[in-house]
NUNUPA-198867 format. One record per residue: residue number from 1; residue in three letters; chain; x, y, z of N, C-alpha, C, O in turn. Coordinates in steps of 0.001 Angstrom, whole numbers, plus 524288, in hexadecimal, padded with zeros to 5 digits. Example, Ala and Ser with C-alpha at 12.3 -4.5 7.8 and 13.67 -1.06 7.14 Angstrom:
// residues 2
{1 "Ala" "A" {83386 7E9C6 81E78} {8300C 7EE6C 81E78} {83390 7F31C 81E78} {8379C 7F309 82111}}
{2 "Ser" "A" {83232 7F736 81BA8} {83566 7FBDC 81BE4} {83264 8001E 81EBE} {83461 80472 81F67}}
***
This chain:
// residues 136
{1 "Met" "A" {82BDD 7EA99 7C7E7} {828E3 7EDF2 7CBE0} {82DE4 7EC67 7CFDA} {831A6 7E967 7CFDA}}
{2 "Thr" "A" {82B1D 7F10F 7D3D0} {82FB8 7F452 7D6F8} {82B7B 7F11A 7DD2D} {826C7 7F1B0 7DE00}}
{3 "Lys" "A" {82EA4 7EE91 7DFBE} {82966 7ED12 7E376} {82C2B 7F048 7E9C2} {830B4 7F080 7EB59}}
{4 "Phe" "A" {827F5 7F209 7EBAA} {82949 7F47B 7F15E} {82515 7F0F8 7F510} {820B1 7EF77 7F3D2}}
{5 "Glu" "A" {82877 7F006 7FAFC} {82425 7ED8C 7FE5E} {825BB 7F0EC 80431} {8297E 7F38D 805A1}}
{6 "Ser" "A" {821B9 7EF99 8060D} {82144 7F36D 80B27} {824FC 7F0C5 80EA1} {82780 7ED75 80C37}}
{7 "Glu" "A" {8262C 7F11D 81382} {827FF 7EECB 8173D} {82295 7EC29 81A12} {81E65 7EE84 81A2B}}
{8 "Ile" "A" {82368 7E6B3 81C6D} {81E14 7E311 81DF3} {81CBB 7E6BF 822CA} {81F75 7E8E2 82620}}
{9 "Lys" "A" {81832 7E69F 821EF} {81526 7E87C 82738} {8127C 7E582 82A58} {80EEE 7E317 8282F}}
{10 "Ile" "A" {81326 7E4AE 82FF2} {80F9D 7E1E4 832F0} {80A58 7E56E 834F0} {80A37 7E9DA 836D2}}
{11 "Ile" "A" {80626 7E1C7 833CB} {801D9 7E5DD 8361A} {7FE64 7E2C9 839F8} {7FC7D 7DEA5 8386E}}
{12 "Pro" "A" {7FD82 7E456 83E78} {7FBB1 7E286 841FA} {7F50A 7E0EF 841EC} {7F1B1 7E1DA 84540}}
{13 "Ala" "A" {7F4B9 7DED9 83E00} {7EE0E 7DF9E 83C20} {7ED76 7D7C9 837F3} {7F072 7D599 834E1}}
{14 "Asn" "A" {7E913 7D682 839DD} {7E6D8 7D293 83713} {7E717 7D3E8 83175} {7E585 7D831 82FF3}}
{15 "Ile" "A" {7E96E 7CFA5 82D87} {7E91F 7D0F8 82760} {7E49C 7D24B 825E8} {7E450 7D5D9 822AF}}
{16 "Asp" "A" {7E0A0 7D039 82789} {7D9F4 7D077 82386} {7DA1E 7D59C 8254A} {7DBD0 7D851 821B2}}
{17 "Lys" "A" {7D8FD 7D8A7 829C3} {7D991 7DF9B 82A29} {7DD6B 7E257 82783} {7DC83 7E6DA 8261F}}
{18 "Ile" "A" {7E162 7E062 826A6} {7E5F5 7E374 8240A} {7E36D 7E457 81D9F} {7E305 7E8BC 81BB5}}
{19 "Tyr" "A" {7E22E 7E071 81B5F} {7E1CC 7DE50 81707} {7DCD0 7E1E4 8157C} {7DD32 7E522 811F4}}
{20 "Ala" "A" {7D8E9 7E145 817D5} {7D2F1 7E311 81859} {7D2B4 7E971 81781} {7CFC0 7EC11 814C4}}
{21 "Thr" "A" {7D7BF 7EB37 81B8A} {7D896 7F20B 81BC0} {7D9A7 7F3A5 81779} {7D729 7F70A 81526}}
{22 "Leu" "A" {7DFB8 7F01D 814F5} {7E347 7F1FF 810D1} {7E034 7F0A3 80BB5} {7E075 7F409 80850}}
{23 "Ser" "A" {7DD26 7EBFA 80A7B} {7DAAF 7EB7B 805C4} {7D55D 7EEF4 80458} {7D2F6 7EE38 8003E}}
{24 "Asp" "A" {7D3FC 7F261 807C4} {7D1A4 7F5AC 806FD} {7D209 7FB2D 806D9} {7D063 7FDBA 80A93}}
{25 "Leu" "A" {7D44E 7FDA1 80273} {7D69F 8028E 80268} {7D32E 807EF 80559} {7D4EB 80C64 805D6}}
{26 "Asn" "A" {7CF6C 8068A 8068E} {7CC0C 80B74 809B6} {7CEDC 80B95 80F0C} {7CF7B 80FA2 81190}}
{27 "Asn" "A" {7D023 807E2 81038} {7D333 80808 81593} {7D8C3 80B3E 8151E} {7DACB 80BC8 81971}}
{28 "Leu" "A" {7DAD5 80CD7 8121D} {7DE50 81080 810B3} {7DE2D 8154B 81507} {7E1EB 81723 8176B}}
{29 "Gln" "A" {7D8AC 816C3 81552} {7D6BF 81B11 81834} {7D94C 81BDF 81D68} {7DAA2 81FFC 81F83}}
{30 "Arg" "A" {7D9BB 8165A 81F3B} {7DCAA 814BF 823FD} {7E2D2 818CD 82463} {7E4C3 81BB7 827AE}}
{31 "Ile" "A" {7E434 816F7 81F29} {7EB3B 818E4 82049} {7EBE5 81D71 81CB0} {7F030 81F6B 81BCD}}
{32 "Ala" "A" {7E77B 81F0A 81AA4} {7E836 82577 817F8} {7EC34 82867 819F9} {7F051 82979 817B9}}
{33 "Gly" "A" {7E9DF 82AA2 82181} {7EDC1 82CFD 82402} {7F3EE 82C5C 8241A} {7F6F3 83018 82454}}
{34 "Ser" "A" {7F56C 8271C 823E6} {7F9BA 8247E 824E8} {7FE21 8260A 8206F} {802E5 8260E 8210F}}
{35 "Leu" "A" {7FB64 82743 81C00} {7FEC7 8287A 816E2} {8015A 82C04 8186B} {80045 82E66 81C74}}
{36 "Pro" "A" {805A2 82D27 8153B} {80937 8340E 8147A} {80559 8365A 811BF} {804BA 834EB 80D33}}
{37 "Gln" "A" {80264 839DB 813A9} {7FF34 83D25 810A6} {802AD 84034 80D6D} {800B5 84136 80928}}
{38 "Asp" "A" {80844 8426C 80E44} {80A88 84483 809D9} {80C17 84297 807DA} {80E24 84554 8047A}}
{39 "Lys" "A" {80D2E 83D1A 8070D} {80DFC 83945 8007B} {8097E 8388F 7FE66} {8090E 839C7 7F9C5}}
{40 "Ile" "A" {804FB 83670 80128} {8011E 833A7 7FEDF} {7FB82 836BD 7FF56} {7F98F 83731 803B6}}
{41 "Lys" "A" {7F932 838A0 7FB57} {7F3C2 83CE9 7FB80} {7F12A 83871 7F867} {7F2B6 83471 7F63A}}
{42 "Asp" "A" {7EB43 83B89 7F95B} {7E672 839E3 7F721} {7E600 83598 7F658} {7E44A 8346C 7F202}}
{43 "Leu" "A" {7E73C 8318B 7F9E2} {7E50F 82C66 7FB17} {7DF0F 82C55 7FBE2} {7DC08 82ECE 7FEAF}}
{44 "Thr" "A" {7DE6E 82749 7F724} {7D82B 826AB 7F6D3} {7D84E 82062 7F6E6} {7DCA4 81E6E 7F62C}}
{45 "Phe" "A" {7D5BB 81E56 7F761} {7D4A3 81859 7F6E7} {7CEDA 817E7 7F85C} {7CB9C 81AAD 7FA92}}
{46 "Asp" "A" {7CF0A 811E4 7F588} {7C93D 80EEF 7F647} {7CA45 8099F 7F74A} {7CEC4 8091E 7F8EC}}
{47 "Thr" "A" {7C7DF 80575 7F6F5} {7C806 800AE 7F7BA} {7CD00 7FED6 7F5A1} {7D09C 7FD83 7F884}}
{48 "Asp" "A" {7CD44 7FEB9 7F032} {7D063 7FC99 7EC5A} {7D5D0 80094 7EC30} {7DA20 7FEC2 7ED4D}}
{49 "Thr" "A" {7D53D 8052E 7EAF5} {7D956 809A2 7EA3B} {7DADF 80C50 7ED1B} {7D7FF 80D6D 7F0CB}}
{50 "Cys" "A" {7DFED 80E8A 7ECD0} {7E242 811D7 7EEE1} {7E51F 816B2 7EC17} {7E886 815C8 7E8D2}}
{51 "Ser" "A" {7E409 81ACB 7ED1D} {7E760 81FCA 7E95A} {7E95B 82388 7ECBA} {7E6FE 8250E 7F0A1}}
{52 "Phe" "A" {7EDB5 82518 7EB54} {7EF5F 829CF 7EEAE} {7F2BC 82DD9 7EA24} {7F331 82C9D 7E584}}
{53 "Ser" "A" {7F491 83204 7EC14} {7FA56 8344D 7E85A} {7FE1D 83529 7ED52} {7FD57 83736 7F19A}}
{54 "Val" "A" {80338 8325F 7EAA9} {805F5 8339A 7ECB9} {80BFE 83735 7EA0B} {80E8F 835E4 7E633}}
{55 "Gln" "A" {80CC6 83B35 7ED0D} {812D6 83D40 7E8C9} {816DC 83A9A 7EA62} {817BF 838AB 7EEB2}}
{56 "Pro" "A" {819FD 83AA4 7E576} {818DD 83E5A 7DE63} {81586 839C7 7DC79} {814B1 83A5A 7D7C6}}
{57 "Val" "A" {81389 835E7 7DE2C} {81189 83107 7DA1D} {80C85 83360 7D73A} {80BFE 83378 7D273}}
{58 "Gly" "A" {80868 83586 7DB65} {803F1 8369D 7D835} {8018B 83280 7DB51} {80302 83053 7DF58}}
{59 "Thr" "A" {7FC48 831CA 7D79F} {7F73C 82DEA 7DA29} {7FA74 82908 7D9AF} {7FE26 82854 7D6B0}}
{60 "Val" "A" {7F883 825D5 7DD0B} {7F8CA 8205E 7DCBF} {7F3F7 81DB1 7DC62} {7F07A 820BC 7DDB0}}
{61 "Ser" "A" {7F248 81981 7DB3B} {7EEE5 81653 7DCF4} {7EE0A 81037 7DD44} {7EFFF 80DA0 7D9B7}}
{62 "Phe" "A" {7EB83 80DD8 7E0DE} {7ED7A 807D5 7E199} {7E6F6 80620 7E159} {7E31D 80888 7E2F1}}
{63 "Arg" "A" {7E74F 80232 7DF50} {7E23E 7FF3C 7DFF9} {7E4E4 7F961 7E155} {7E8E9 7F73D 7DFCB}}
{64 "Ile" "A" {7E04D 7F7A8 7E552} {7E117 7F108 7E5FD} {7E0A0 7EDE0 7E400} {7DC1D 7EC57 7E4A6}}
{65 "Val" "A" {7E3A1 7EA68 7E07F} {7E228 7E6BB 7DBD6} {7E1E4 7E24E 7DF36} {7DD56 7E0C6 7DF1B}}
{66 "Glu" "A" {7E4A0 7DF7A 7E234} {7E3AD 7DB13 7E458} {7E1B1 7DB62 7EA97} {7E32C 7DF0D 7ED53}}
{67 "Arg" "A" {7DF0B 7D83F 7EC2F} {7DEE5 7D704 7F365} {7DE64 7D1E8 7F3A3} {7DAD8 7CF21 7F1F3}}
{68 "Glu" "A" {7E32C 7D08C 7F66D} {7E3CA 7CBBD 7F8EA} {7E46F 7C8B1 7FE14} {7E869 7C6B3 7FFE8}}
{69 "Pro" "A" {7DE9D 7C8DD 80050} {7DC7A 7CAE9 807A0} {7E174 7C90D 808F2} {7E3C0 7C530 8073B}}
{70 "Asn" "A" {7E2F2 7CC84 80C75} {7E663 7CA80 81120} {7E9EC 7C8F6 80ED8} {7EC2D 7C535 810D3}}
{71 "Lys" "A" {7EC0A 7CB24 809A6} {7F156 7CB53 80944} {7F45F 7CEBE 8058A} {7F8B4 7D030 8070C}}
{72 "Thr" "A" {7F242 7D0A9 7FF92} {7F2BB 7D543 7FD7F} {7EE7C 7D8D4 7FBBC} {7EA46 7D7CC 7F9A7}}
{73 "Ile" "A" {7F093 7DD3D 7FD0E} {7EE2F 7E132 7F86A} {7F120 7E351 7F4F8} {7F4FA 7E5EC 7F632}}
{74 "Lys" "A" {7EFB1 7E279 7F02C} {7F322 7E461 7EB57} {7F16B 7E912 7E9EE} {7ECA5 7E996 7E9A5}}
{75 "Phe" "A" {7F4D9 7EDA9 7E8B0} {7F254 7F15E 7E679} {7F507 7F355 7E05C} {7F9B5 7F239 7E039}}
{76 "Gly" "A" {7F37E 7F569 7DC71} {7F452 7F706 7D750} {7F3F0 7FD91 7D662} {7F063 80035 7D843}}
{77 "Thr" "A" {7F789 7FF5C 7D3AE} {7F65F 80528 7D3C9} {7F1B9 80603 7CE75} {7F1E6 80363 7CA6E}}
{78 "Glu" "A" {7EECD 80917 7CF40} {7EC71 80CB3 7CC21} {7ED60 81149 7C924} {7EB91 8122A 7C4C6}}
{79 "Lys" "A" {7EFC4 813A0 7CB43} {7F1C6 81868 7CAA0} {7F73C 81AD8 7CD53} {7F6F6 81CF7 7D1A2}}
{80 "Ser" "A" {7FB39 81A7E 7CB11} {7FFBE 81965 7CD21} {8033A 81A90 7C909} {801FA 8186E 7C4EA}}
{81 "Pro" "A" {808F4 81E75 7C8C2} {80C07 81FCF 7C624} {80F7F 81B53 7C519} {8131A 81AF4 7C1F0}}
{82 "Ile" "A" {80DE8 8186F 7C7F9} {81189 81206 7C76B} {80F20 80D0B 7C81F} {80CF4 80C5A 7CC5B}}
{83 "Ala" "A" {80F0D 8095F 7C4CD} {80C28 80572 7C660} {80DFC 80307 7CAC4} {812B4 80225 7CA81}}
{84 "Cys" "A" {80B76 80156 7CF93} {80C2D 7FD87 7D2E3} {807C6 7FA77 7D59A} {80306 7FABA 7D4E6}}
{85 "Phe" "A" {80B1E 7F6F1 7D97D} {806F5 7F267 7DC21} {80863 7F4BD 7E11F} {80C7F 7F6EB 7E258}}
{86 "Phe" "A" {803A4 7F3C3 7E432} {805F4 7F408 7E9FB} {800F9 7F07C 7ED12} {7FC35 7F124 7ED20}}
{87 "Trp" "A" {8040C 7ECF0 7EF46} {800EC 7E97B 7F498} {8023E 7E912 7F953} {806A2 7EA57 7FAD1}}
{88 "Ile" "A" {7FE3D 7E707 7FCC0} {7FFAD 7E5C5 8025B} {7FF6C 7E169 803BB} {7FB21 7DF42 80376}}
{89 "Gln" "A" {803C7 7DEA2 805A0} {80281 7D925 806CC} {80173 7D96E 80C34} {802E8 7DCD2 80F49}}
{90 "Leu" "A" {7FEEA 7D5BA 80CFC} {7FDD9 7D3AD 8125B} {7FF14 7CF0C 81501} {7FF57 7CB23 81236}}
{91 "Leu" "A" {80001 7CE6D 81A3F} {80228 7C786 81A02} {7FFE3 7C828 821F8} {80146 7CB83 82520}}
{92 "Pro" "A" {7FCB4 7C42A 822AB} {7FBAA 7C3CA 8298C} {80169 7C21A 82BE7} {804ED 7BF7E 829EA}}
{93 "Asn" "A" {80109 7C454 83059} {8050E 7C362 833F6} {803C7 7BEFC 8376A} {805DD 7BAA6 8377F}}
{94 "Asn" "A" {800C5 7C067 839B1} {7FCA5 7BCEA 83DC4} {7F794 7BE8A 83C6D} {7F671 7C03C 83812}}
{95 "Glu" "A" {7F383 7BDE5 84146} {7EDEA 7C076 8401F} {7ED1E 7C4C4 83FE9} {7E9EC 7C682 83CC5}}
{96 "Asn" "A" {7EFEA 7C7F0 84359} {7F06A 7CDD5 844C4} {7F44A 7D14F 843D4} {7F580 7D55E 8461D}}
{97 "Glu" "A" {7F6C9 7CE47 83EA8} {7FBE4 7D217 83DF7} {7FE21 7CF4B 83783} {8006E 7CB24 836BF}}
{98 "Ser" "A" {7FC78 7D333 833D2} {7FF81 7D378 82ECF} {80281 7D718 82CEA} {802F7 7DBAA 82E59}}
{99 "Lys" "A" {80549 7D412 8286D} {80907 7D5F0 826F8} {807D9 7D882 81FE5} {8051A 7D63F 81CA8}}
{100 "Met" "A" {80AF1 7DDEB 81EF6} {8088D 7DF7E 81A9D} {80D64 7E288 81767} {810B3 7E4BD 81A1A}}
{101 "Lys" "A" {80DCF 7E2AB 81277} {8118E 7E474 81009} {80E05 7E5BA 809DD} {80A9B 7E3AF 80729}}
{102 "Leu" "A" {81196 7EAA3 809ED} {80E81 7EDCF 8041A} {812B7 7ED69 80025} {8176A 7ED66 80129}}
{103 "Thr" "A" {81113 7ED27 7FC8A} {814C7 7EC29 7F5E4} {811EF 7EF26 7F32D} {80D38 7F00C 7F2E5}}
{104 "Val" "A" {81731 7F135 7F051} {813EF 7F536 7EB69} {81951 7F2A6 7E6A3} {81DB0 7F19A 7E85A}}
{105 "Lys" "A" {8185A 7F230 7E283} {81BCD 7F061 7DDB9} {818FC 7F56A 7D960} {8145B 7F5E4 7D82C}}
{106 "Ala" "A" {81D6B 7F89E 7D7BE} {81C9D 7FB29 7D415} {8200C 7FC30 7CFE4} {824C8 7FB89 7D06B}}
{107 "Glu" "A" {81E0F 7FDC1 7CBBC} {820BB 7FDCD 7C5F7} {8240D 80274 7C571} {8220A 80637 7C338}}
{108 "Leu" "A" {829A4 802F7 7C764} {82AC6 80815 7C7C9} {83142 80765 7C409} {834D9 80438 7C46E}}
{109 "Asn" "A" {830A0 80AAB 7C191} {8362C 80CAD 7BDB4} {83AD0 80CE7 7C1C7} {8391F 80D05 7C646}}
{110 "Pro" "A" {84096 80D01 7C169} {843BD 80D8E 7C3D7} {84492 8129B 7C6AB} {845A6 81334 7CB51}}
{111 "Phe" "A" {843F0 815D3 7C35A} {842CB 81D7C 7C4C0} {83ED7 81D9A 7C9DF} {83F3A 81FC0 7CE27}}
{112 "Ile" "A" {83A3D 819D2 7C728} {8361D 81BFC 7CC4F} {836E4 8196F 7CF28} {835F4 81B71 7D36D}}
{113 "Lys" "A" {83905 81377 7CF97} {83B6E 81247 7D350} {83CE7 81331 7D812} {83AED 811EB 7DC44}}
{114 "Gly" "A" {842C9 816EE 7D674} {84579 81999 7D96E} {843B0 81D00 7DCBA} {844A0 81D59 7E16E}}
{115 "Met" "A" {83FF2 8209B 7D903} {83CEA 8242F 7DCCD} {83985 8226B 7E0A2} {83AA5 82391 7E52A}}
{116 "Val" "A" {835EF 82016 7DFE1} {83210 81BCC 7E2C3} {8339E 816A5 7E668} {83048 8147C 7E91C}}
{117 "Ser" "A" {836DA 8159A 7E64B} {8371A 8106E 7E9D1} {836BD 810B9 7F01E} {834AA 80E02 7F380}}
{118 "Lys" "A" {8399C 8151B 7F00B} {83B29 81670 7F6B9} {83583 817D1 7F816} {83405 814C6 7FB80}}
{119 "Pro" "A" {8326A 81AA8 7F6F8} {82DBE 81E4C 7F7EE} {8295A 81973 7F85E} {82675 81832 7FC00}}
{120 "Leu" "A" {829F3 817A7 7F412} {825C5 80FF5 7F3DB} {82717 80E6F 7F81A} {82477 80F59 7FC07}}
{121 "Gln" "A" {82ACC 80C30 7F827} {82C85 80980 7FCC4} {82AB1 80C47 801CD} {82720 80ABC 804A2}}
{122 "Asp" "A" {82D18 80FCC 80264} {82B63 81360 806FA} {82575 81374 807F5} {8244A 81183 80C33}}
{123 "Gly" "A" {821AF 8151B 80545} {81CDD 815D3 80420} {8189F 810C0 80587} {81464 810AD 807D1}}
{124 "Leu" "A" {81BAA 80CD9 8032D} {819A5 806BC 80513} {81B35 8054F 80A2B} {817FC 80269 80C40}}
{125 "Asn" "A" {81F5C 8066F 80D1A} {820BB 80635 812EC} {81BE5 80A2B 8158E} {81917 80735 81819}}
{126 "Lys" "A" {81A96 80DAD 815CB} {8184E 80FB3 81701} {811E7 80FC6 817B1} {80EED 81146 81B28}}
{127 "Leu" "A" {81156 80D87 812ED} {80CDA 80C58 812D6} {80B82 80799 813DE} {806CF 80707 81307}}
{128 "Ala" "A" {80DA3 803A7 8156B} {80E87 7FDD3 81820} {80EA7 80034 81DF4} {80CE1 7FC91 8208D}}
{129 "Asp" "A" {80F5D 802CB 82023} {81124 804C8 8240E} {80B32 80700 8286C} {80982 80699 82CE8}}
{130 "Val" "A" {809B4 809E9 8221E} {80336 80E0A 82364} {8002B 807F5 823C9} {7FEBB 80765 82857}}
{131 "Leu" "A" {7FF08 80438 8212A} {7FCED 80076 8214C} {7FCF0 7FC96 824ED} {7F926 7FAA1 82727}}
{132 "Ala" "A" {8029B 7FB5E 8257D} {80386 7F8F8 82B85} {80197 7FBDA 82FCF} {801D5 7F92D 833CB}}
{133 "Ala" "A" {7FFBD 80052 83096} {7FE82 80326 83523} {7F8DC 803C6 83583} {7F722 80596 8399E}}
{134 "Ile" "A" {7F5CE 80293 831F2} {7EFE5 80268 83361} {7EDBB 7FF65 83618} {7EE91 7FAAB 83661}}
{135 "Ser" "A" {7EB0C 80197 8381E} {7E870 7FDD0 83CDF} {7E419 7FA55 83AAB} {7DFBC 7FC56 83A6C}}
{136 "Tyr" "A" {7E48A 7F697 8396E} {7DFFF 7F180 8360C} {7DD75 7EEB4 839F4} {7DA58 7EB3A 838CC}}
***
């Protein structure tokens, strides 16, 4: 598996509030307008799942497979051209500040890896920026 990690982001909010927001995917409504509309389309979500279309990949669906309160939210793919796992890691810095890192592990053959590594890393960093900018 190939591993991609975002930069560590500092979020000026209590870890309880961050976890409560990110562990319920219905809260993605708050960030839908911040995502690149030319790249991500047909965004749908409920408490545990998120689906979207991205060119040239097609439709991708993630489901939360594990929640560890105030620490980790783990996702697995339900529909994707490649098998991958995604998780959000949280760590308190102090009472009103927390750290966040996003990680993706994907099963990529060498040909696909060369094509998707840079866009996947860039997308992961942009998603981390968007999640860090939410008003918790």
